[in-house]
Structures are given as structure tokens and as C-alpha cells.
C-alpha positions as CSV (number, residue, x, y, z in Angstrom):
1,M,36.0,-36.8,40.0
2,K,34.4,-39.3,42.7
3,Q,33.8,-43.1,43.9
4,P,31.3,-44.9,41.8
5,E,31.4,-42.6,39.4
6,L,35.1,-43.3,38.5
7,G,34.9,-47.1,39.0
8,I,32.1,-46.7,36.5
9,K,33.9,-44.4,34.0
10,L,37.1,-47.1,34.1
11,A,34.7,-49.7,34.0
12,A,33.5,-48.0,30.7
13,L,37.0,-47.4,28.9
14,R,38.0,-51.5,29.9
15,K,35.0,-52.4,28.1
16,A,35.3,-50.0,25.3
17,K,38.5,-51.6,24.5
18,G,37.3,-55.0,25.1
19,L,39.6,-56.4,27.8
20,T,38.6,-58.4,30.6
21,Q,39.1,-57.6,34.4
22,E,42.4,-60.5,33.5
23,E,43.2,-58.9,30.6
24,L,43.8,-55.3,32.1
25,V,45.6,-56.9,34.9
26,D,48.2,-58.5,32.3
27,L,48.8,-54.8,31.1
28,C,49.1,-53.1,34.2
29,N,50.4,-55.8,36.8
30,I,47.7,-53.9,39.3
31,S,46.0,-57.1,41.4
32,V,42.4,-58.7,39.8
33,R,40.9,-57.8,43.1
34,T,42.2,-54.0,43.5
35,I,40.3,-53.4,40.1
36,Q,37.5,-55.4,40.8
37,R,37.0,-52.8,43.8
38,I,37.8,-49.6,42.3
39,E,35.3,-49.9,39.7
40,T,32.8,-51.5,41.8
41,G,33.5,-48.0,43.9
42,E,34.9,-49.8,47.2
43,V,37.9,-47.5,46.6
44,M,38.8,-44.1,45.7
45,P,42.7,-45.5,44.3
46,R,45.5,-42.7,44.6
47,S,46.1,-40.4,40.9
48,Y,49.3,-42.9,40.4
49,T,47.4,-46.3,40.3
50,V,44.7,-44.1,37.7
51,K,47.5,-43.0,35.6
52,T,48.5,-46.9,35.2
53,I,45.5,-47.9,34.7
54,L,44.8,-45.3,32.0
55,A,47.9,-45.9,30.4
56,A,47.1,-49.3,29.6
57,L,43.4,-48.9,28.3
58,G,45.5,-46.3,26.5
59,A,43.4,-43.0,27.4
60,E,44.9,-39.8,29.5
61,F,44.6,-38.7,33.0
62,E,42.9,-35.1,32.5
63,E,40.0,-36.9,31.2
64,L,38.6,-38.1,34.4
65,A,39.3,-34.4,35.8
66,L,39.9,-35.8,39.2
67,E,38.1,-33.7,41.8
68,D,39.1,-35.8,44.8
69,T,41.0,-37.8,46.7
70,T,39.8,-38.6,49.6
71,A,38.1,-42.4,50.5
72,H,34.9,-43.2,49.6
73,P,33.0,-43.6,52.6
74,L,33.1,-47.6,51.8
75,A,36.5,-48.0,51.2
76,E,39.2,-49.3,54.1
77,D,40.5,-46.7,56.2
78,A,43.0,-44.6,54.8
79,E,46.5,-46.8,56.3
80,A,45.2,-49.9,54.7
81,V,44.1,-48.5,51.2
82,Q,47.7,-46.8,51.4
83,R,49.5,-49.7,52.2
84,E,47.6,-51.8,49.4
85,E,48.3,-49.1,46.4
86,R,51.8,-49.2,47.8
87,K,52.1,-52.6,47.0
88,E,50.8,-51.7,43.2
89,G,53.3,-48.9,42.5
90,G,53.7,-46.2,45.2
91,L,57.7,-45.3,44.7
92,P,59.4,-44.2,47.9
93,A,62.1,-41.7,47.6
94,S,64.5,-44.2,48.5
95,L,63.3,-46.4,45.6
96,L,62.8,-43.7,42.7
97,S,66.9,-43.3,43.7
98,Q,68.0,-46.7,43.7
99,L,66.3,-46.0,39.7
100,N,68.1,-42.4,39.2
101,L,71.7,-44.6,40.0
102,A,70.2,-47.8,37.6
103,V,70.4,-45.3,34.7
104,V,74.1,-43.8,35.6
105,F,74.9,-46.9,36.2
106,G,74.2,-48.7,33.4
107,V,75.3,-45.9,31.1
108,V,78.4,-46.6,32.8
109,Y,77.7,-50.7,32.4
110,F,77.5,-50.2,28.7
111,I,80.2,-48.2,28.5
112,L,83.1,-50.1,30.3
113,G,81.6,-53.4,28.5
114,F,83.3,-52.5,25.2
115,V,87.1,-52.2,27.6
116,E,86.2,-54.8,28.9
117,A,85.3,-57.3,26.0
118,A,88.7,-56.2,24.6
119,A,90.8,-57.4,28.3
120,D,88.8,-60.3,28.0
121,M,89.8,-61.2,23.9
122,A,93.7,-59.8,24.3
123,R,93.5,-62.5,27.9
124,F,92.2,-65.4,25.8
125,D,95.3,-64.6,23.2
126,G,97.4,-64.6,26.4
127,E,98.7,-60.7,26.9
128,M,97.5,-58.6,29.7
129,V,96.5,-55.5,28.7
130,F,95.9,-53.7,31.9
131,G,97.9,-56.1,33.9
132,E,96.4,-58.6,36.3
133,W,95.4,-56.2,39.5
134,G,93.8,-53.8,36.2
135,Y,92.1,-56.1,34.5
136,I,90.8,-57.5,38.2
137,L,90.0,-54.0,39.0
138,L,88.0,-53.0,35.9
139,K,85.9,-56.7,36.6
140,L,84.9,-55.4,40.0
141,V,83.8,-51.7,39.2
142,V,82.3,-53.7,35.3
143,L,80.0,-55.7,38.2
144,V,79.2,-53.1,40.7
145,S,78.3,-51.3,37.9
146,F,75.9,-54.3,36.1
147,L,75.1,-55.0,40.0
148,C,73.6,-51.2,40.4
149,F,71.6,-51.6,37.2
150,Q,70.1,-54.7,37.3
151,Q,69.0,-52.9,40.8
152,G,67.0,-50.8,39.0
153,F,64.6,-53.8,37.0
154,V,64.9,-55.0,40.8
155,V,63.2,-51.9,41.6
156,L,60.3,-51.8,38.8
157,G,59.7,-55.2,39.5
158,Q,58.6,-54.7,42.9
159,C,56.5,-51.7,41.8
160,Y,54.6,-53.0,39.6
161,N,54.2,-56.3,41.2
162,N,56.4,-57.8,38.3
163,Y,58.0,-60.9,40.3
164,L,59.0,-62.3,37.2
165,L,60.9,-59.6,36.5
166,K,62.7,-59.0,40.1
167,A,64.0,-62.7,40.3
168,A,65.2,-62.9,37.0
169,A,67.0,-59.5,37.8
170,M,68.4,-61.3,41.1
171,L,69.1,-65.1,38.9
172,L,71.7,-62.3,36.9
173,M,72.9,-60.5,39.6
174,A,74.0,-63.9,40.5
175,A,75.6,-65.4,37.9
176,S,77.8,-62.4,36.9
177,V,78.9,-62.3,40.9
178,V,79.9,-66.1,40.4
179,L,81.2,-65.7,36.7
180,L,83.7,-62.5,38.1
181,G,84.8,-64.5,40.5
182,Y,85.9,-67.9,38.8
183,D,87.7,-65.1,36.3
184,V,89.4,-63.7,39.1
185,V,90.0,-67.3,40.4
186,S,91.3,-69.0,37.4
187,L,93.6,-66.1,36.7
188,F,96.1,-67.3,39.7
189,F,95.5,-70.8,39.8
190,A,95.2,-72.6,35.9
191,S,92.4,-74.5,34.8
192,A,92.1,-77.4,32.2
193,A,87.5,-76.6,32.3
194,R,87.3,-73.0,31.2
195,E,85.7,-74.1,28.0
196,A,83.0,-76.0,29.9
197,V,83.1,-73.4,31.9
198,L,82.8,-70.6,29.3
199,M,79.8,-72.6,27.7
200,G,78.4,-73.3,31.1
201,A,77.6,-69.7,32.0
202,A,76.8,-68.6,28.1
203,I,74.0,-71.6,29.1
204,T,72.6,-70.2,32.0
205,Y,72.9,-66.5,30.7
206,G,70.4,-68.0,28.0
207,V,67.9,-69.3,30.3
208,I,67.8,-67.0,32.7
209,G,67.9,-63.9,29.5
210,I,64.7,-65.4,28.4
211,V,62.5,-64.9,31.6
212,Y,64.3,-61.6,31.7
213,A,62.5,-61.4,28.0
214,V,59.5,-62.1,28.8
215,A,59.4,-60.3,32.0
216,L,61.2,-57.0,30.2
217,M,57.6,-57.3,27.5
218,R,55.1,-57.9,30.3
219,L,56.0,-53.6,31.3
220,Q,54.7,-53.0,27.5
221,G,51.0,-51.6,28.5
222,V,52.2,-49.3,31.5
223,L,55.7,-48.5,30.2
224,G,55.2,-49.0,26.5
225,R,57.0,-50.2,23.1
226,A,60.3,-49.6,24.9
227,A,59.6,-52.5,27.3
228,L,59.0,-54.4,24.5
229,F,62.0,-53.7,22.3
230,A,64.0,-54.2,25.5
231,G,62.5,-57.8,25.5
232,L,62.7,-58.6,21.9
233,F,66.7,-57.7,21.7
234,E,67.4,-59.7,25.1
235,L,65.2,-62.8,23.5
236,V,67.8,-63.0,20.4
237,A,70.7,-62.6,22.6
238,A,69.6,-65.3,25.0
239,S,68.5,-68.0,22.0
240,F,71.9,-66.8,20.5
241,F,73.6,-67.9,23.8
242,L,71.0,-71.1,24.3
243,T,73.7,-71.7,21.2
244,V,76.7,-71.3,22.8
245,V,78.5,-71.5,19.6
246,F,77.2,-68.2,18.4
247,A,77.0,-66.6,21.7
248,P,79.6,-64.3,20.3
249,I,76.7,-63.0,18.4
250,G,74.6,-62.7,21.0
251,L,76.8,-60.4,23.3
252,L,76.5,-58.2,19.8
253,V,73.0,-58.3,20.4
254,Q,73.1,-57.1,24.1
255,A,74.5,-53.8,23.0
256,P,71.2,-52.4,21.8
257,A,69.5,-54.5,24.4
258,E,71.3,-52.6,27.2
259,L,70.8,-49.1,25.7
260,L,66.6,-49.7,25.5
261,E,67.1,-51.0,29.0
262,I,68.6,-47.6,30.0
263,L,66.2,-45.6,28.1
264,L,63.2,-48.1,29.7
265,L,64.8,-46.7,33.7
266,F,64.8,-43.7,32.2
267,K,60.3,-43.7,31.1
268,A,60.1,-45.4,34.9
269,I,61.4,-42.9,36.3
270,G,59.4,-39.9,34.0
271,L,56.7,-41.7,34.4
272,M,56.9,-41.9,38.3
273,K,57.5,-38.6,38.7
274,A,54.4,-37.8,36.5
275,Q,52.3,-39.3,38.4
276,S,53.2,-38.2,42.1
277,G,53.2,-34.8,40.8
278,F,49.6,-35.4,40.0
279,L,49.2,-37.0,43.4
280,E,50.3,-33.7,45.0
281,L,47.8,-31.7,43.1
282,A,44.8,-34.3,43.9
């Protein structure tokens, strides 16, 4: 299907759902100007852009039976269109590799999280089950796993113009680096302020967690209920962290949240690969 028929069809689907262009933007994270230009036939979008819009509208890609993806005569030159659509979710191979690594490291982080919790509890009781250097090594591996895992959400934020998610993931990464640094330093230098630091960390993770949760839920239009439930679990966990007293419960709630986030990354990879496949066939 060529323009302007494609734009007319997409506009009709949007109106049939009772959505304004601004409401559609919230669901698919594509700029309102781009949606306007597609609907008016000014540009011929690539198939992955159409797929994202259709997913938000609850329609199937095949329904449109795309016959040609060449630019409309009124469109900008092909290079300009490509630059604009790359901002809306085009995925270079390097970013796809980062998402694949994020899934792997997410699983590693999830498993090591239980080991880390046991080591921290033993340390709190005055025991070092792995010794000081074993504890430090464990912390470093956990940190690297977490950073690589969260990098996946930085990529998702970049691909779907969800800058809130990108910022929240980066803040979580920074907070984790600071906390690990304190954990390691405190092994060699006694600190009477450890409880205060842990309280501050719980509040920090709580505040960032709320932002992170909202950002995840904003992906619901593209990635479905997995994004919604991941966000809800993060929101509950963050709320417990903010109380400080019930922070341990927040850690328990984080476990299913992390599993859902791994699923979310896996689903995003599948969707992006499918979109790439449609692009090659178009």
C-alpha cells in the first residue's frame, strides 16, 4: 500500500479506536509530527514504523498488505527520512547486540542476586562467608551484570523515544556504582554511618524506582502487558523502599519485577527482529 492510501488507512484505524494523534503518541512513542506527516501522506514510513503504530492500534501488519516502501513524491529525500525514522526506533545491529547481552546479564544478575543477599546478611551478622576478596569479587560481578542489564533499558528508551526510561536506567546504574563503592570501602574502613547510608540508599532507589516504573508502563502500547506488570511490580517495590523499614519486602518484590523485565527485553528483541524481517521483505 502506497501513500496517501496508507496514511488514510492509519488515520481511519486511529479514529475507529477513538484516539487522538496525541493519545496515539503516548501509546507508540512516535512523535506527533511524524504521525501527522504519515497520515497526510507527506512521508512513506518504513515497515517497522508502521508495525509499531499498528501494534498500538491493535491491528496486524499484514492487513495493510504493504506493496511498496519507496518514498512518496512529496517526501523528503531518502536519507532524511531514514535519519528521522532511526530516531523513532530504527535499530542498528550494535544496539540489537546490546539488547541480547542485556538479557543474558539480566539472568546472571537475577541468579547472583540471591547469592549477594546471602553474603550481605552474613556480613551483617559479622561473618564473611567468601572472605573479603571473594565478597569484593562477587560485588563486582553483580555490578557488571546489573550495568549490562540496565544498558538494555537505556537502548529501549533510545529506540522508543522513552527518555524517561533511559534517564531512570542511567540513574539506577550510577546509584549502584556509588553503593558498591561504599560497600567495598567500608570493608577496610569502619563506618558508624552505615545505617544512615543504607537508609539513604533505600530512599534513593525508591525515588528512582517510581520514575523507572512509570517509564516501563509507558512501553505498554508497544510491548504489551509485560511492560505494564513490570512497571507495577517496580512501583510496589519502590514504595516499600521509600518506607525504609519495609525495604527488605521491596527486595522480595524486585525478584518478579526483574523476571518481567528480562521477559520485556526478550519480547522487544523479538518484535524488533520481526520488524526488520518485514522491512527486508517490503
